[in-house]
N, C-alpha and C positions, 0 to 999 in steps of 0.2 A: 452441527444440524440443521435443518430447513428457518429460515426466518419467514413469518408474516406480518405481512401489506402489514400498515396503520391502520386500527379497523376507525372508520369515519364518521364523525357527531357531530354535529348538522346545533349551534347555538340560536337568538336568537335575541339572546339580549341588547343585540343594540340598538330596537324598540324598546323602548321600555314607557308605562302609561302615563304622567304628570296624574298623582294620586291627592287625591288635598291628605295637606294631617291626618295625624293618627291613621288612617288609614289600613285598617288591618290585612288585609292583600301584604301578603311578604314578597312584593315586586325584585329587589337588591336580590334576593333568590339563585338566580341564575344568572346572573351578574360574578361571585359568590363561587356560586358550583364551579363553573364553568373556568377559571380563572384555578381555581386545586383545580382540575383536577389537570386542565392545562400545565398546571406546574410539574405536575408527578407525571406523569406519560409523554409529554410530551418531550422531553431529553432523554429515554429509552426511544422511544421511535412508538411508542405502542399507540402514539392514537393521535390521526389530523384532525385536524379542527376547520369546519365552513355554516361561511351565514348560511342561514333554510333561509330558500326560497319563498318568495309569496307564491300561496298556491291558486296555479288557472280555476275561474269559472266554476272548467268545464270539469277539471276533477274534481272537488267543494259540492258538486250537486247533479256527482252518484252519493252522494249522502244528504242535504239537506234540499228545499224546495229551493225555487231560483231567485224566485221573488222575498222570500225570505236578506236570502243572500244579497244581492240589490240593494234590501231598504239600509238594512246589516249598512256595507258601503260607501250607497250614497254618504246618512246619518239620515235618515228619513224614517226613525223607531223611535218609539213614543219613552218618556220618559219609564214609564210603570217598566215598558220592556227594558231600559239600560236601570236601571234599576235590579231587577231581573238576574240580569246577569251581574252587577255587581263591579262594574264598571262606570264611570262617565265615557260617554262616547267622547273621541279624535281620531284626528288623519293618523295624529300614533294610536291609537286601538285597536284601528282597521290595519295595517303598518305589520303592527306582535297579530292579531289573527288571525292576520291569512297567512307571514311564516308560521305562525306554530302550523297549526293542518302542513299547511307546504315544507319543513324538519322534515315531519313524522313524511310524509310525501314520502318523501330525498331521502332518506334512510331505507325507505324498504325499495324503493328501485334499484341501491344501491346492491342490497338481500338479489335480490333480485334477477337484477342485468347482469348477474356474475362478476365485480366489483371488489365487493365485501361478501366476506363471508359471516361474521357481526358487523349490523352499524343504530345509530342510537339519536334522539335528539333526547339533547340538555332539557329542551322547557314540550317534552311532548305528556300522553295527559288531560287535554281539557274533553273527555270523555265527556261530561254533564249536559253536551250542550244537544236539540230535540233537534227533530224533520224543520221545524219552520219556529224555533223560538234560542235562544242562549239561554245557560242555568249556572247558579254557582261557580263564575266566571270561568263559564268556556260559552267564549262567540259560537265552535262549528266542533266538531264530536269528531277529533287530529284520524284516531286510531280511525274511529267508524269510516273515515273515508280511505283515510293507508289502505283498512281496509278493499273497497270497494273497488278503485282500483286501483291494486292489486288484483282478484279474480274480473276485472276487465280492463287489464290486457299484456296478465301473466295466465287467463282460466284455459292455453291448450295443454299446463304442466300443471296448476297451483288450485286446488279443488276447498282447497278447505284451509278455514287461519283460524289457531286458534289466542280467545288475546288474556291474557293471567293479569288478571285490577290487582295489584297490592297496593297500592293513592294514600298517604296521608292526607283525606278532607280539611279543605278549607274552603267551602262550602255547600251542598245542601252533600 
């Protein structure tokens, strides 16, 4: 029979945000999930694992206010804004947030460009962020960004997107 190409799976656990002791967010889960999937899928050629790229400001602003995105990236958020997100601001949190959106955009592009029939992002689902603010451990709405990028870049043939939300809540 025909062999299928490996599924591209993007990950961003290389950007680990240092959290205070006893913080309720289980940051290490992303690395543990990737390592488990690599152990199971790689030997059979079912998946290839790629670091998530950082999303561009151009892609990010398909969904988010440019001023909000810049204030976050440049560390100009207020204490209350950072508290609403749930993570302390740091260079690592910026890279993690940009790669969270970037990995989902990369997975969508892999499918829309015809590189893969299925692709995934192991740290996606940060959909509790709003146009001009983050919330519930979500700085940027990766699913909204990826959907808007797909509609912008593949709009000649892609007209609608269905998002099925099956998350387990840790934030809002």
